C-alpha positions as CSV (number, residue, x, y, z in Angstrom):
1,M,31.8,3.1,-61.3
2,P,32.8,6.6,-60.1
3,V,29.3,8.0,-61.1
4,T,25.9,6.5,-60.5
5,V,22.6,8.0,-61.7
6,H,19.8,6.7,-59.5
7,A,17.3,6.6,-62.3
8,P,17.1,4.8,-65.7
9,T,18.8,6.9,-68.4
10,R,19.4,6.5,-72.1
11,R,20.9,8.7,-74.8
12,L,18.1,10.1,-76.9
13,S,18.3,10.6,-80.6
14,Q,17.9,14.1,-81.9
15,D,14.4,13.3,-83.0
16,D,13.4,11.7,-79.7
17,F,14.9,14.7,-77.8
18,A,13.0,17.2,-80.0
19,R,9.7,15.3,-79.4
20,V,10.3,15.2,-75.6
21,V,11.3,18.9,-75.4
22,Y,8.4,20.0,-77.6
23,E,5.8,18.4,-75.3
24,A,7.5,19.4,-72.1
25,M,7.9,23.0,-73.1
26,G,4.3,23.1,-74.1
27,H,3.4,22.2,-70.5
28,I,6.0,24.7,-69.2
29,F,4.5,27.6,-71.1
30,E,1.0,26.7,-69.9
31,I,2.3,26.5,-66.2
32,H,4.0,29.8,-66.6
33,Q,0.8,31.4,-67.8
34,E,-1.2,29.9,-64.9
35,F,1.3,30.2,-62.1
36,G,3.3,33.3,-63.0
37,G,7.0,33.7,-62.2
38,Y,7.2,34.1,-58.5
39,F,7.1,30.6,-57.1
40,D,10.0,28.6,-55.8
41,E,11.7,26.3,-58.3
42,Q,10.3,23.2,-56.5
43,I,6.7,24.2,-57.2
44,Y,7.4,24.4,-60.9
45,Q,9.3,21.1,-60.7
46,R,6.4,19.2,-59.3
47,E,3.8,20.7,-61.5
48,I,5.9,20.1,-64.7
49,A,6.6,16.5,-63.7
50,R,2.9,15.9,-63.0
51,R,1.8,17.2,-66.4
52,C,4.7,15.3,-68.1
53,S,3.8,12.0,-66.5
54,S,3.3,10.3,-69.9
55,L,6.9,11.1,-70.7
56,N,8.2,9.4,-67.6
57,A,9.3,12.6,-65.8
58,T,11.3,12.3,-62.5
59,I,12.2,15.2,-60.2
60,E,15.4,15.6,-58.1
61,V,17.3,12.7,-59.7
62,P,20.3,11.8,-57.6
63,I,23.6,11.7,-59.3
64,E,26.2,10.2,-57.0
65,V,30.0,10.8,-57.5
66,K,32.5,8.6,-55.7
67,H,36.3,8.6,-55.7
68,G,38.2,6.8,-53.1
69,G,36.5,7.6,-49.8
70,F,34.9,10.7,-51.3
71,R,31.1,10.8,-52.0
72,K,28.9,13.7,-53.2
73,L,25.3,13.8,-54.3
74,Y,24.0,16.1,-57.0
75,F,20.3,16.4,-57.8
76,A,19.2,17.1,-61.4
77,D,15.9,19.1,-61.3
78,L,14.0,17.1,-63.9
79,L,14.7,14.1,-66.1
80,V,12.2,13.6,-68.9
81,G,11.9,10.6,-71.2
82,D,14.9,9.0,-69.5
83,G,17.3,11.1,-71.4
84,A,16.5,14.9,-71.3
85,I,17.7,16.8,-68.3
86,F,15.7,20.0,-67.6
87,E,17.4,22.5,-65.2
88,L,14.7,24.8,-63.8
89,K,15.4,28.3,-62.5
90,A,13.4,31.2,-61.1
91,V,16.0,34.0,-61.3
92,D,16.2,37.4,-62.9
93,V,18.4,36.2,-65.7
94,L,20.3,33.0,-66.7
95,N,24.0,33.1,-66.5
96,D,27.1,30.9,-67.3
97,R,27.0,29.3,-63.8
98,H,23.5,27.9,-64.6
99,R,24.7,26.6,-68.0
100,S,27.8,25.0,-66.4
101,Q,25.6,23.3,-63.8
102,L,23.5,21.7,-66.4
103,L,26.5,20.7,-68.4
104,Q,28.0,19.1,-65.3
105,Y,24.9,16.9,-64.9
106,L,25.0,15.9,-68.6
107,L,28.6,14.9,-68.4
108,L,28.2,13.0,-65.2
109,A,25.1,11.2,-66.4
110,E,26.7,10.4,-69.8
111,L,23.8,12.2,-71.6
112,T,24.1,14.6,-74.5
113,R,21.2,17.0,-74.4
114,G,19.5,19.3,-71.8
115,K,17.3,22.3,-71.5
116,L,17.8,25.2,-69.2
117,V,14.5,27.0,-68.3
118,N,14.0,30.2,-66.3
119,L,10.4,30.8,-65.2
120,R,10.9,34.2,-63.4
121,P,10.8,36.6,-66.4
122,E,7.7,37.8,-68.1
123,S,8.3,35.3,-70.9
124,V,9.9,32.0,-70.2
125,Q,13.6,32.1,-70.9
126,H,14.9,28.8,-72.3
127,E,18.0,27.5,-74.1
128,F,19.7,24.2,-75.0
129,V,22.8,23.0,-73.4
130,N,24.4,20.1,-75.3
131,T,27.6,18.1,-75.4
132,T,29.2,15.5,-77.6
133,L,31.7,14.4,-74.9
134,C,31.6,11.0,-73.3
135,H,33.6,9.7,-70.4
136,E,36.1,8.1,-72.8
137,D,36.8,11.5,-74.4
138,R,37.3,13.1,-71.0
139,V,39.9,10.6,-69.7
140,A,42.0,10.7,-72.9
141,F,44.2,13.7,-71.8
142,S,47.9,14.2,-71.9
143,V,50.0,15.4,-69.0
144,D,52.4,18.4,-69.2
145,D,54.6,18.4,-66.1
146,C,57.8,19.9,-67.6
147,N,57.6,22.8,-65.1
148,W,56.7,20.6,-62.1
149,D,59.3,20.0,-59.4
150,K,59.9,16.3,-59.5
151,S,62.6,16.2,-56.8
152,S,60.1,16.0,-53.9
153,A,58.3,12.8,-53.1
154,P,55.3,14.6,-51.6
155,F,55.0,16.7,-54.7
156,E,55.0,13.6,-56.9
157,R,52.4,11.9,-54.8
158,F,50.1,15.0,-55.0
159,R,50.5,15.1,-58.8
160,D,49.9,11.3,-59.1
161,A,46.8,11.6,-57.0
162,I,45.3,14.3,-59.3
163,I,46.1,12.2,-62.4
164,F,44.4,9.2,-60.9
165,M,41.4,11.3,-60.0
166,L,41.1,12.6,-63.5
167,R,41.6,9.2,-65.1
168,D,38.7,8.1,-62.9
169,L,36.2,11.0,-63.3
170,G,37.5,12.7,-66.4
171,T,38.2,16.4,-67.2
172,N,35.6,19.1,-68.0
173,L,33.8,18.9,-64.7
174,D,33.3,21.8,-62.3
175,L,36.6,22.8,-60.7
176,G,34.9,23.0,-57.3
177,L,34.3,19.2,-57.4
178,Y,38.0,18.6,-58.0
179,V,38.9,20.9,-55.2
180,E,36.5,19.1,-52.9
181,I,37.9,15.7,-53.7
182,L,41.5,16.9,-53.3
183,T,40.6,18.5,-49.9
184,H,39.1,15.2,-48.8
185,M,42.1,13.2,-49.9
186,L,44.4,15.6,-48.0
187,G,42.6,15.1,-44.7
188,G,39.5,17.4,-45.0
189,E,38.8,21.1,-44.5
190,S,40.4,21.3,-41.0
191,A,43.7,19.9,-42.3
192,V,43.8,21.7,-45.6
193,S,42.1,25.2,-45.3
194,K,44.4,27.7,-43.6
195,Q,44.3,31.4,-43.0
196,I,47.6,33.0,-43.9
197,E,48.9,36.5,-43.4
198,I,49.0,38.9,-46.4
199,R,51.7,41.5,-46.2
200,T,53.1,44.4,-48.2
201,G,56.6,44.9,-47.0
202,D,56.4,44.8,-43.2
203,L,52.7,45.9,-43.2
204,L,50.0,43.3,-42.4
205,V,47.2,43.8,-44.8
206,G,45.0,41.0,-43.5
207,T,44.5,37.3,-43.8
208,H,43.5,35.1,-46.7
209,L,42.2,31.5,-46.9
210,V,44.3,29.0,-48.9
211,R,44.4,25.3,-49.3
212,I,47.6,23.6,-48.3
213,A,48.7,20.5,-50.3
214,T,52.2,19.9,-48.9
215,P,54.0,21.8,-46.1
216,G,54.5,25.4,-47.2
217,F,52.7,24.9,-50.5
218,S,49.1,25.8,-51.4
219,F,47.4,24.4,-54.4
220,H,45.5,26.2,-57.1
221,V,43.3,24.6,-59.8
222,T,42.3,26.4,-63.0
223,A,40.9,25.7,-66.4
224,A,42.6,28.4,-68.3
225,R,43.1,28.3,-72.1
226,D,46.6,28.1,-73.4
227,D,46.7,31.8,-74.3
228,A,45.8,32.7,-70.7
229,L,48.4,30.6,-68.9
230,A,51.0,33.3,-68.8
231,R,48.5,35.8,-67.3
232,V,47.4,33.3,-64.6
233,E,51.0,32.6,-63.7
234,R,51.8,36.3,-63.4
235,H,48.9,36.7,-60.9
236,L,49.8,33.6,-58.9
237,R,53.4,34.9,-58.6
238,R,52.1,38.3,-57.4
239,F,49.9,36.5,-54.9
240,L,52.8,34.4,-53.6
241,S,55.0,37.5,-53.2
242,H,52.7,38.8,-50.4
243,T,52.4,35.5,-48.5
244,P,54.6,33.5,-46.2
245,L,54.2,30.4,-48.5
246,D,57.1,28.7,-50.1
247,G,55.1,28.3,-53.3
248,T,52.0,26.8,-54.9
249,H,51.1,23.7,-56.8
250,W,49.3,24.9,-59.9
251,V,47.1,22.5,-61.8
252,N,45.4,23.6,-65.1
253,I,42.8,21.1,-66.3
254,R,41.7,21.2,-69.9
255,Q,40.0,18.4,-71.8
256,R,43.0,17.3,-73.8
257,C,45.9,18.4,-71.5
258,V,46.4,18.7,-67.8
259,T,49.3,21.0,-66.9
260,F,51.3,20.8,-63.6
261,R,53.5,23.7,-62.5
262,T,55.4,24.3,-59.3
263,L,55.7,28.0,-58.6
264,Y,58.1,29.2,-55.9
265,R,57.8,32.5,-54.1
């Protein structure tokens, strides 16, 4: 299995999830009243888990991702009732990055419901993060490679490696994870990450870090909607025009379709 959750898990019904959240949030509100909002997240984790012991609460649950020789560990803040993931924050305000983090844990753990909680504000900020997607949904994607250069064997191997990775792990995960895996497959940071010169005409503007997939070609991974693809391509072409690269391998990963395009400078 590409993903292992190192704790017992089960998908909770809506009623069971509501019961777990109601009890856990009661403890969270009490803790916030007693402790205030200026402790580190780990303090809240431990105290919430202690008070939720009857619900079988576990902190820092390891979620292990494997693909080929790649291995990465994530740690979900709090698992309650074997099926509700609570992601705890102590920040000024919750943002989309926090929501995406919890969604990633849910998808990897094959769970459907989670709760995002921020204990820093005067009143506890909390919201639900839910998904109906399962692994089977996320590997049932089509491939659009009409604008991919199929004349090069290294290009084909790179595309095939990405398809294999996504058929294993599924779409909809954090793009950074895919980039980490591809970097590992291509030989690691020292082999892939390169500083290149950025020029306007003959003037050197500076250098920029890129990831090299095949000689002379960087790779770029996005999750743009169909109506944004043209805009992304315009910006990638502008980027290439100021580099010494021959081109870039552009991969756009959406749930139902993965698009491959070869862009030349």
